[in-house]
Structure formats: structure tokens, C-alpha cells
C-alpha positions as CSV (number, residue, x, y, z in Angstrom):
1,M,-5.5,-10.9,-29.4
2,D,-8.0,-9.1,-31.8
3,I,-5.3,-7.2,-33.0
4,L,-3.3,-9.9,-34.2
5,E,-5.7,-11.8,-35.6
6,T,-6.6,-9.3,-37.9
7,I,-3.4,-8.3,-38.9
8,A,-2.7,-12.5,-39.5
9,V,-5.2,-12.5,-42.1
10,W,-4.0,-9.4,-44.1
11,K,-0.8,-12.3,-44.7
12,L,1.8,-9.7,-45.6
13,Q,5.0,-11.4,-46.6
14,N,7.5,-8.5,-45.5
15,L,5.6,-7.9,-42.3
16,H,7.4,-9.1,-39.2
17,L,5.9,-9.3,-35.5
18,L,7.6,-10.1,-32.4
19,V,5.3,-11.2,-29.6
20,T,6.5,-11.9,-26.0
21,S,4.5,-13.5,-23.3
22,R,4.1,-15.6,-20.2
23,R,2.9,-19.2,-21.1
24,E,-0.9,-18.9,-20.1
25,R,-2.9,-21.5,-21.7
26,D,-5.5,-18.9,-22.4
27,I,-2.9,-16.7,-24.7
28,E,-1.0,-19.8,-26.2
29,S,-4.4,-21.2,-27.5
30,S,-5.4,-17.9,-29.3
31,L,-1.8,-17.5,-30.8
32,E,-1.7,-21.1,-31.9
33,C,-4.3,-20.9,-34.6
34,F,-1.6,-18.3,-36.7
35,V,1.4,-18.7,-35.6
36,D,3.5,-21.9,-36.5
37,R,4.8,-24.0,-33.7
38,Q,8.3,-23.7,-35.6
39,H,8.1,-20.2,-35.1
40,T,7.4,-20.2,-31.4
41,I,10.6,-19.9,-29.0
42,S,10.6,-20.9,-25.2
43,L,12.9,-18.7,-23.6
44,Q,14.4,-21.1,-20.8
45,S,14.3,-19.6,-17.4
46,E,17.8,-20.4,-16.6
47,L,19.1,-17.6,-19.0
48,V,17.3,-15.1,-16.7
49,D,17.9,-16.9,-13.3
50,K,21.1,-14.9,-12.8
51,D,19.2,-11.7,-13.6
52,I,16.5,-12.2,-10.8
53,Q,19.1,-13.6,-8.2
54,R,20.9,-10.2,-8.8
55,Y,17.7,-8.4,-8.3
56,V,16.5,-10.4,-5.1
57,Q,20.3,-9.6,-3.7
58,Q,19.8,-6.3,-4.6
59,R,16.4,-5.7,-2.8
60,L,17.7,-7.8,0.0
61,S,20.5,-4.9,0.4
62,D,18.2,-1.8,-0.5
63,D,14.9,-2.7,0.4
64,K,14.1,-1.1,4.4
65,S,11.3,-3.6,4.8
66,L,14.2,-6.5,3.9
67,R,17.2,-5.1,5.3
68,K,16.5,-6.7,8.8
69,W,17.5,-9.9,7.5
70,Q,20.9,-8.7,6.4
71,K,22.7,-9.6,9.5
72,D,21.7,-13.5,8.9
73,P,23.5,-14.6,6.2
74,A,21.7,-18.1,6.1
75,I,18.2,-16.4,6.3
76,R,19.6,-14.0,3.1
77,Q,20.5,-17.2,1.4
78,E,17.8,-19.0,2.2
79,I,15.4,-16.2,0.6
80,E,17.8,-15.9,-2.4
81,N,17.6,-19.6,-3.1
82,T,14.1,-19.9,-2.9
83,L,12.9,-16.9,-4.9
84,T,15.5,-17.6,-7.5
85,K,14.3,-21.1,-8.0
86,G,10.7,-20.6,-7.7
87,A,10.3,-17.6,-10.1
88,C,11.2,-20.0,-13.5
89,G,12.3,-16.6,-15.1
90,M,9.4,-14.7,-14.0
91,F,10.6,-11.4,-12.4
92,R,7.1,-10.1,-11.6
93,W,6.8,-13.2,-9.5
94,A,10.2,-12.6,-7.3
95,V,9.0,-8.9,-7.3
96,C,5.3,-10.0,-5.8
97,Q,6.9,-12.5,-3.3
98,L,9.6,-9.9,-2.2
99,D,6.9,-7.5,-1.5
100,T,5.2,-9.9,0.9
101,L,8.3,-11.1,2.5
102,G,9.2,-7.6,3.6
103,K,6.0,-7.7,5.7
104,C,7.2,-10.8,7.9
105,R,8.3,-9.6,11.4
106,N,10.0,-12.5,12.4
107,R,11.7,-15.8,11.2
108,L,8.8,-18.3,11.9
109,T,6.5,-15.7,9.6
110,L,9.2,-15.6,7.2
111,R,10.0,-19.3,6.8
112,K,6.3,-19.9,6.8
113,S,6.0,-17.7,3.9
114,L,8.8,-19.2,2.2
115,A,7.3,-22.6,2.5
116,T,4.0,-21.4,1.0
117,L,4.9,-19.2,-2.1
118,P,2.2,-19.5,-4.6
119,P,3.7,-21.2,-7.9
120,T,2.3,-18.9,-10.8
121,L,1.6,-15.5,-11.0
122,D,-2.1,-16.0,-11.3
123,E,-2.0,-17.3,-8.0
124,T,0.3,-14.7,-6.4
125,Y,-2.3,-12.1,-7.5
126,E,-5.1,-13.8,-6.2
127,R,-3.4,-14.4,-2.7
128,I,-2.5,-10.6,-2.9
129,L,-6.4,-9.9,-3.3
130,C,-7.6,-12.2,-1.0
131,A,-5.2,-10.8,1.9
132,I,-6.8,-7.4,1.6
133,N,-8.1,-6.3,4.5
134,K,-11.6,-6.6,4.7
135,E,-12.4,-3.1,5.4
136,D,-10.6,-2.0,2.4
137,T,-12.3,-4.7,-0.1
138,E,-14.6,-2.2,-1.6
139,Y,-12.0,0.6,-1.6
140,A,-9.6,-1.7,-3.7
141,V,-12.7,-3.2,-5.9
142,R,-13.0,0.8,-6.7
143,I,-9.3,1.4,-7.2
144,L,-8.6,-1.4,-9.3
145,R,-11.6,-0.7,-11.7
146,W,-10.3,2.8,-12.5
147,L,-7.0,1.9,-13.0
148,T,-7.9,-0.7,-15.1
149,F,-10.2,0.9,-17.4
150,S,-9.0,5.0,-17.0
151,S,-8.7,6.7,-20.4
152,R,-5.2,8.5,-18.9
153,P,-3.2,7.7,-15.8
154,L,-4.9,9.0,-12.8
155,L,-3.5,11.5,-10.3
156,V,-3.0,10.3,-6.6
157,E,-5.3,13.3,-5.8
158,E,-8.0,11.9,-8.3
159,I,-7.7,8.2,-7.0
160,S,-8.0,9.7,-3.5
161,E,-11.9,10.7,-4.6
162,V,-12.3,7.4,-6.7
163,V,-12.7,5.7,-3.3
164,A,-15.5,7.9,-2.2
165,I,-18.0,7.2,-5.1
166,D,-20.5,4.5,-4.6
167,V,-22.9,4.7,-7.8
168,E,-25.6,2.5,-5.6
169,R,-25.8,4.9,-3.0
170,V,-27.4,8.4,-2.4
171,P,-25.3,10.6,-2.3
172,V,-22.9,8.8,-5.0
173,F,-20.1,11.1,-3.9
174,D,-19.3,11.2,-0.1
175,R,-16.5,13.7,0.7
176,E,-16.4,12.2,4.3
177,E,-14.7,9.0,2.4
178,V,-12.0,10.8,0.8
179,L,-8.8,9.3,1.8
180,E,-6.9,12.0,4.0
181,D,-3.4,10.7,2.8
182,P,-3.5,9.9,-1.2
183,L,-0.7,7.9,-0.6
184,E,-2.8,5.2,1.5
185,V,-3.6,3.6,-2.0
186,L,-0.4,1.8,-1.8
187,S,-1.7,0.3,1.5
188,I,-5.0,-0.7,0.1
189,C,-3.9,-2.4,-3.0
190,S,-0.3,-3.6,-2.2
191,S,1.9,-5.1,-4.9
192,L,-1.0,-4.4,-7.4
193,I,-0.5,-0.6,-8.0
194,N,2.7,1.5,-8.1
195,I,3.2,5.4,-7.8
196,A,5.0,7.0,-10.6
197,T,5.6,10.5,-11.8
198,T,4.5,12.6,-14.9
199,E,5.2,15.9,-16.4
200,E,2.4,18.4,-16.9
201,S,2.2,21.2,-18.6
202,T,0.1,24.5,-17.1
203,P,-0.5,27.4,-19.0
204,R,0.8,30.9,-17.8
205,A,-0.6,34.2,-18.0
206,G,0.6,35.8,-21.0
207,N,2.5,33.3,-23.3
208,G,4.0,29.8,-22.7
209,S,3.5,27.0,-20.2
210,S,5.0,26.0,-16.8
211,E,6.2,22.4,-16.4
212,S,5.4,20.4,-13.0
213,T,5.8,17.2,-12.0
214,R,2.8,15.0,-10.6
215,L,2.1,11.6,-9.3
216,V,-0.1,9.2,-10.8
217,V,-1.2,5.6,-9.5
218,V,-1.1,3.1,-12.3
219,L,-1.0,-0.9,-12.2
220,A,2.3,-2.5,-11.0
221,H,2.3,-4.5,-14.4
222,Y,0.7,-5.1,-17.6
223,S,0.0,-8.8,-16.0
224,V,-2.2,-7.1,-13.5
225,K,-4.8,-5.7,-15.8
226,E,-4.5,-9.0,-17.9
227,Y,-5.3,-11.3,-14.4
228,L,-8.0,-9.0,-13.5
229,I,-10.3,-8.6,-16.7
230,S,-9.2,-12.6,-17.6
231,K,-11.8,-15.8,-17.1
232,R,-9.2,-17.0,-14.8
233,I,-9.9,-14.7,-11.9
234,Q,-13.5,-15.4,-12.3
235,Q,-12.7,-19.4,-11.3
236,G,-10.9,-18.6,-8.1
237,R,-11.2,-16.9,-4.6
238,A,-10.7,-13.4,-5.8
239,V,-13.8,-13.5,-8.2
240,R,-15.0,-10.2,-6.6
241,Y,-12.0,-8.3,-8.3
242,S,-12.9,-9.6,-11.5
243,M,-13.3,-6.6,-13.9
244,Q,-15.5,-6.8,-17.0
245,D,-15.3,-4.2,-20.0
246,V,-18.8,-3.1,-20.1
247,A,-20.0,-3.3,-16.5
248,C,-16.6,-1.3,-15.3
249,N,-17.3,1.5,-17.8
250,E,-20.7,1.8,-16.8
251,V,-20.0,2.3,-13.4
252,I,-17.0,4.7,-14.2
253,A,-19.4,6.8,-16.4
254,K,-22.2,6.6,-14.2
255,S,-19.8,7.9,-11.3
256,C,-18.4,10.6,-13.4
257,L,-21.6,12.0,-14.4
258,E,-23.0,11.7,-10.7
259,Y,-19.9,13.6,-9.6
260,I,-20.4,16.5,-12.2
261,L,-24.1,16.8,-11.1
262,Q,-22.9,18.1,-7.9
263,F,-22.4,21.3,-9.4
264,Q,-25.9,22.6,-9.9
265,Q,-25.2,26.2,-9.1
266,S,-24.0,27.9,-12.3
267,D,-21.6,29.6,-10.0
268,S,-20.3,26.3,-8.5
269,F,-16.5,26.9,-8.8
270,S,-14.3,29.4,-10.0
271,G,-10.6,28.8,-11.8
272,E,-9.4,28.5,-8.5
273,S,-12.0,26.5,-6.5
274,I,-12.0,24.0,-9.2
275,E,-8.8,22.5,-7.8
276,E,-10.8,21.7,-4.4
277,F,-12.7,19.0,-6.6
278,K,-9.9,16.8,-7.8
279,L,-12.0,14.5,-10.0
280,A,-13.9,17.5,-11.8
281,K,-11.7,17.2,-14.5
282,Y,-11.6,13.9,-15.7
283,S,-15.0,13.2,-14.9
284,A,-15.9,16.4,-17.5
285,E,-13.4,15.1,-20.2
286,F,-13.8,11.1,-20.1
287,W,-17.5,10.3,-18.9
288,I,-18.5,10.2,-22.7
289,T,-15.6,7.9,-23.6
290,H,-16.5,5.4,-21.1
291,A,-20.1,6.1,-21.8
292,Q,-19.6,5.0,-25.3
293,A,-18.0,1.8,-24.1
294,A,-21.5,0.8,-22.3
295,L,-24.0,2.8,-23.3
296,D,-26.1,-0.2,-25.5
297,H,-26.2,-2.1,-22.6
298,S,-27.5,0.3,-19.8
299,E,-31.1,2.3,-19.8
300,A,-30.1,3.9,-16.5
301,L,-26.9,5.4,-17.9
302,S,-28.9,7.0,-20.7
303,R,-31.1,8.3,-18.3
304,L,-28.4,10.1,-15.9
305,I,-26.7,11.7,-19.4
306,L,-30.4,13.2,-20.0
307,K,-30.3,14.3,-16.6
308,L,-27.3,16.2,-17.0
309,F,-28.1,17.4,-20.3
310,L,-31.3,19.0,-19.2
311,T,-29.9,20.6,-16.0
312,R,-28.9,23.2,-18.7
313,N,-28.0,26.4,-16.3
314,G,-26.7,24.5,-13.5
315,A,-24.4,20.9,-14.1
316,Y,-24.7,21.1,-17.9
317,I,-22.9,24.6,-18.2
318,N,-20.6,23.5,-15.5
319,W,-19.2,20.3,-17.7
320,I,-18.9,22.5,-20.5
321,R,-16.8,25.3,-18.5
322,I,-14.7,22.4,-17.3
323,H,-14.3,20.6,-20.8
324,D,-15.7,21.5,-24.1
325,P,-15.8,18.5,-26.2
326,E,-16.1,20.6,-29.2
327,K,-13.0,22.3,-28.5
328,P,-11.2,19.7,-26.5
329,W,-7.5,21.8,-26.9
330,Q,-9.0,24.5,-25.0
331,E,-8.6,25.3,-21.1
332,S,-11.2,25.5,-18.7
333,N,-13.3,28.7,-19.1
334,F,-15.5,29.2,-16.2
335,R,-17.1,32.3,-18.0
336,K,-19.1,30.7,-20.6
337,V,-22.6,31.3,-20.5
338,L,-25.4,28.7,-21.4
339,E,-26.5,30.9,-24.6
340,T,-22.5,30.6,-26.1
341,V,-22.9,26.9,-26.1
342,P,-24.4,24.3,-28.6
343,A,-27.9,22.5,-27.3
344,P,-27.6,19.1,-25.7
345,L,-28.6,17.6,-28.9
346,Y,-25.7,19.0,-30.4
347,Y,-23.1,17.2,-28.3
348,A,-25.3,13.9,-28.1
349,S,-25.0,13.6,-31.6
350,Q,-21.4,14.5,-31.7
351,A,-20.6,11.7,-29.5
352,G,-23.0,9.4,-31.0
353,L,-25.2,8.8,-28.1
354,S,-28.2,8.0,-30.2
355,K,-30.0,6.4,-27.2
356,V,-29.4,9.8,-25.4
357,V,-30.4,11.6,-29.0
358,S,-33.8,9.6,-29.0
359,L,-34.7,10.4,-25.5
360,L,-33.8,14.5,-25.9
361,L,-36.1,14.6,-29.2
362,L,-39.1,13.2,-27.0
363,E,-38.5,16.2,-24.7
């Protein structure tokens, strides 16, 4: 919204933007101050109802969890009619309801679910969040926090370690809590997340590189993040899942720093053993990014960064070996020695960590 407001102030006659959105009041109120009502077009739901109906039909035919209703045409028709009518043009709403209906084991629970479908996407997300198993609640918060504010898509292996990090305890990272099966994240967060694939380039000995396909965990839809960071979630039953920018970036920055601080020995790992520490590369590369978003609001975070910088021949040199922010294009180099890398004051200054610079000057 801030970007749109800035562009609107420019008043460029030859610049035209097409903006699409669900009709949420907070979005609408933000837009109406610089978008004339005559330029607003309401997309009638009946225009997309047919597409939603086809999607529902396809899911009922192909989805393993819904295929059990194929033998009863009346039930299939009831599901199809209820979802097509209730979607009001929202594909995402229909997707979430089908995911929920797929968990119904008999007609009683199916009809109960159909009779109590949440009317809006917000209420749908609230219901999904509130239905998360009690023992998985904290894991879900950790997963959603990282997926909402991560600087790049996270590999499933990385997420499996994210659930084992709690900055309020010692030790912060508990390897006993790492998910044995990384794909369990789908069970924990239900329809809120998806598994996608990404191509990763790996340097080979000599010249060139090899391409490999990796699995990443992503939020299922942009509206999931929109809901999690909105003020609307703070007014409902799912308030514990509210994700606020500064607070979440602070937690992620602390998590990354504590993860790196595990490596206090100068020979903690090699090029091969680093693969055992799934979150090491992300932590080394992006802790600064998250810290920059939260540092002005956290004295504790400044002290934690100082702790990393003062380890020198321990976690500090290991951080630089994994990812040198001065040369971000380079691969990890585990042969680097302390004498060949800049002092902590250099990196703190380079990253604009003014509070940390002040603390270092006092040391």
C-alpha cells in the first residue's frame, strides 16, 4: 500500500496500474483515497463460478482424500453446489473447504462441515489455525513466522530444524526436536502451506555447475500472509498466530545468531559436515537482514550480535567461512583463517548496525 501511495503522489499521466484484490475493508479504505470510484470494477462472482465448479469437480474426481464420495452422486452434487455457491468467486476459499472436507470420514461429519462452512476467507483461516492440534501449536507458530518473513523460500530440511528453535530457552536449538520427517510440516500447518520445487545450482569441481531440484515450503497463498500480518487476526480467536514485522524479524535474527553460536570450535565442520546443519547457510547469510529490520527496537539483539563478534576464532570465523557478506557471491570456504578476514567492526559498519558499532568501540 505504501508503494501505491507513493506512486499516486507522482501523478504521472502516462503511468497506468492494474490492481486486483479481494474486497476487504482495510484494503478498500487504503485504496479509496487515491483511486476514483469510477475506476473501480467489481468482478461479479458468477463470472468465475463456472471455473470454481470445474475445479471442485476435478478435486472430487482426482483427490485421494475426496474420492471416497464418488460412489454417491447425491453427495457429490451436494458438495459441488454448496462450495460453488459459498465461494462467491473466491477460488482460495473453495480450496480450503475442500481440504477440510477431505478429512471427513463419514456422511455425518461431512454434512456437519458443509452446514458450518465459514463464509469468509478470514474466518476460514481462523478456523484452520484454531483447529491445529494443541501439541503442534508452538511448532505452527515457528513455521508460519519463518515462512512469513524469510528472505528466501526455505527448504523442507531447513524448516524441519526451524521447529526445534526456541529463543526463550537454553539451549535455543534442540536437535532432539527436529522433525524426523520434514514433510510433517504439511500435517502441522494444514492448508496454510504448500510444498513447491526449486532449481538449485551447485558448483562442480573444475568448471560449470550441476542443477538439482529441491523441495521448498511456502505459504499456500498470498492471502495467508496478508491475514497473518493484518490487524484483523488480532481481533479473533487466532490471535496467537498474529505475525508482527519487528517482533518476528527479531526472533528470526536471534534464532540465526544462536544457531551460528553453536559452532564455537574453529574446526566445527568441513565442506561435507556442514550439510548436517540444515539451517547453517540460511542463518549465516540472512541474520543481518533480519537484524536490520529489528535492531532499533532490541537491546538484547545488539548484545547477541556482539557475542558473535567477540567469539573471534570460534563462531565468528565459522560464520565468515559459511557466508562472507563482503563477498556474497562466493561459495563457503572452510579454509579461511581469522587473520585473513576483516575485524568485526568492519562487518558491523558495512551492515549499518550502528548500535553494535558503538558497543564494539567500547570493548
